[in-house]
N, C-alpha and C positions, 0 to 999 in steps of 0.2 A: 269125348266123354272119358276116355282112358286117362288123358292128361289131367282132367279134373280129379279123378279118383286118386291118381298118384300124388297130386299136390296136397290132398287132404290128409296125407300121412306125415307132412312136414310141419312142425310147429312154427308159427310166426310170432306168437306171444306165449311165454312160459312164466308161470307163477310158481315160485319155489319157497314154501314155508313162510308165506307172507303174513305178517301181523300188522294190524292197524289198531292202535289204542288211543282213545281220546281222553285227555285228563279232564276231570270235573273240578269245580271250584273247591278250594281247600280253605275251609272256614278258619277264623282266628282261634275258635275253641279247639278245633282239631289240631291246629299247630301247637297250641299251649299244651294239649294232652299228649303231644308227640305221636299222633296217629299218622300213618303213612298216607300219601296222596293216593286217591282212588282213580281208576281208569275204566272207561267203558271199553270192553274188549270186543270191538266190532268184527275184526278178523283174527283168527287164531290158527296160524300154521296152515294156510290154504295152499294146496298143491293142485295145479290145473294147467292144461295146455290148450291153446286155441290153434287149431290146424289151419294152414293156408287154404283159402277157398271154401271153408265150411261155415255153416251157421250153428253156433253152440248156444243152446237155450240154458238159462240159469233160473231155477225155480226154488221156492221155499216160502215159509211164512214171513209176514211183515216183521222186520227187525232182525232177520237172519244174517244180514250183511251183503245182500245182493248188490245194492247201489254203491256201498262202500267198495266192494270188489271192482265194480265197473269204473268208479272214479280213480281208484288206484291204478288200474290197467291203462287208463288214458293219461295218467300223470298228474291228475288234479289233487291227489292225496299222496303223501309220502308214507312209505311203510315204516313202522316202528322197528321191525326186524324182518329178515327174509329179503328176497330179491324178485324183481320182475324184469324179464328179458324180452326185448323186441329184436327180432332177427339176430339173436345171440348176444346182444349188447345190453348190459344192465342200464335201465333207463335213469337210475339215480345218478349215474356218472356222466350223463350226456350234458354238454354245455355248448353255448354258442351255436354254430351252424348245425351241429349234430342234434342239438335239442330242438332247434327250429324245424329240422327235417322230420324228427319224430312227431312233433306237434302237427305237422302237415299230414303225415302218413297215417296217424291214428286219430280219428275224429269221433266226437260224441254227439249223439242226438238226445236231447234232454226230455224228461217226462212231461213237463208242463209247457205246451206251446204258447201259453199266454204270457209267461214271465221270461222265457228264454230269448225273446226278440226285443231289440231296442225300439221302444214305442215312438221315438223321435226320428227314426231313420226309415226311409222307403226301402222296399225290397232291393231296388237297384243300388242304393247306397250301401246296403249291407253286403251285397255280393261284390260290389266294386272294392270295398275295403278288404275283403278276404282275398280277392284276386291280386290286389296291389301289394298287400303286406308280404305275400309269399311269391311275388313276381311270377305269377302263373302264365301270363301272356303279355305282349306289348300293350301299352295303354290304348292304342287305336283299335285293338281287337277286343277290348273288354265289353263293349255293348253287344257285339255279335255273340260272345261267349255267354253273356247273361241270358240272351234270348234262347241259346241252346239249352241252358240249365232249366229255364222255364218249360221248355218243350219236354225235357227229360222227366220232370216231375209232374207233367200234365197240368200246368197252370197257364192261363191265357197270357198273351204278351202284354196286355194292359196292366197286369199285376205289378209290373216293374216299377211303376210310378206311384204305387199305393202304400199306405202305412199299415202296420200290423192290425190295428183295430178295425180295418175295413174287411178283414177276412174271417171266415169261420174257423173253428178249431182244427178241422181236418186240413184246411188250406194252410193254416199257420204251421202245422206239422210238416207239410210238404215244403214250405219255405225253409224250415229248419234242416230238412234233408238236402235241399238244394245248396244251402250254405255249407253244409258238411262236404258235399260232393264237389263244390267249386274248387277245392284245393287238391282234387284227385287223390284221395286217400286209398290206402291198401286195406285198412281196418275201420269198420264202423262199430261203435259201441252204442247200442240202442237201449237206453234205460227206461223201461216201462213206456215204450214208444206210443202205445195206443190206449193206455189206461185212462187218460183224461178225455177220451173221445167217445162219442155216441157209438153204440154197437153197429149201427148202419154204416158208419164211416170207417170203423176199425178194419173191416175186410178190404176196403179200397186201399188204405195205407199199407197194410201188410202185403197185399198183392203187388203194390208198387215196389215195395222193398225187395220182394222176391224177383221181380222183373229186373230191377236195377242190379241186383247181385249177379244175375246171369249175364247181363249185358257187359258189366264192368269188372267181372271176376273179383268181387269184393269178399272179404272175410268179415263175418258179422258175429258179435256177441249180443244175444237177444235176452234181456232181462224181463221177466214177466211173471204175473200171478196166474194167468189163465193157462191151465194145463193143456186144454184142447188146442189153443192157439200155438203153444210151444210145440206140441206134437205135429202140427200142420207145417210149421216153418223150419224146424230144426233138423240137422243131421245127427247131432248128439245132444244129450241133455246132462247137465250137472245139477245135483240136488244139494242145497245148502241147509244146514241147521245150526243155529247159534254160532255163526262165524266160521263154520267149517264145511268143507265139501264132504258129504257122507257117501255119495254114489255118483259115478259117471259111466255113461254107456251110450251105445247107439240108440236112437230114439225108440224104434219099434221094439228092440230087445228089452229096453228098460221099462216101457209101458206094458209089455206082455208078461215079463217075468222080473218084476222088481225084487231085489235081494235084501236091501236094508229095511228094517222094520218101519223106519220113518217114511221111506219112499212108498211102502205098501199102504201105510195109513193115509198119506197124502193123496194117493190115487183112489183109495176107497172113499175119501171125503169129497172127491170131485163129483159134480152133478151128473147123473146118468139119464140117457134118453129111454132106457128100458124100464117100463113100468113094473116089471117083476123084481127089479133091484131095489125098489122103494123100501126103506127101513132096514136094509141089510148092511148098510155101511156102518162101521164101528169107528167112532171118533176117538181121538186121543184123550186120555185122562190126564189130569193135572195141568198145572200152569207152565207156560214157557219160562224157564229160569231167567233171572236177570243177568244181562251181560256185564253188570258190575261185579258179580260174584258167581261165575258159572261153576257148575258142579265138577268135581274131579273125575278122572277116568273118562269114560264115554259121556259126552255131553247129553246124550239122549236117554241115559239110564234112568232118570227120574220119571220118565213117561213110557218107557219100553215095557211091553207085556211079557217079554222073555228075558228080563234082566237077570244076570248072575253076579256073584261076588266079584269076579274078575272085571266085569263091566264098571263096577263102582270104583275101582282102583287104577286100572291100566287103560291108557288112551289107545284106542285102535288106530292102526295106520291104514291109509288108503292103499289097498293091495289089489293086484290083478287076479281075476277069477277065470275059470275055463271058458265061460261064455263071452269073454271079451270085456265084461264090465269091471270097473274098479270100485271096491266097496270098503268102507271103514267100519267093520263090525266083527267082533270076536266070534259070533255065532254062525257066520256064513262060511 
């Protein structure tokens, strides 16, 4: 246990002021009028560390940049500015064997189990491809390794010869997990792992992930909407708003004493099992600003009940507070 606690103080992935901007179509009229090209500002100066051996939950409203962050950390998206480091190396500079090694060590499990699997390949063919491309074991040992993977994700041995359409959603997600684990990664990026599954199946998949993390000493980035699920599975939680991380902290500390006004509103909006809480939650006022033209200063100031003039002008920096949390707010 002490080794695990020590390892969770060492960052395996570091995100430093990462920005990801997507250009939108520049019409002929805009070109004639000399208007500058516009960009969707999906990530804006994100600072975050994923510690070795931990599960870091990432939460926030739809469109806040959670999935963009996950894809940037796994190398599927390139940052417009800023850097992402894996074991101290800038992933943008990795090429050849170093890049292939990174791709093997950092694996992603996608949100939709229906579209993330090749419908023309059996489970055995998909796993054989992953094992062969990365030379994970001798060719003669591949069938035995595939059977081990099926056992690891609790699927029957006869699943090896079946196509994806023959499985339920939960089983397909287990296949996605087995494909990621086939190359023996250090980091799993789980983007809305269970959001496409029935509630009855979600618990099974989440418990499987927790079991695998303990067995294999995995580091997990867990992106989700469900706050109760994130609280159950995560060691730490990062809260995102409009492309920025506004608060990071240990799970129980953050849920018990949230510091950022957005985190407080997010937790108040979560469904409560206590009937005396009914009607007490206060929802946020105003609309989520467009990522095409985010507001200056603190991005949350247009909806914050405690806004000051400083908030409208100066962008707050994610700073450490006495309780161990890091918060981007002038008022904390």
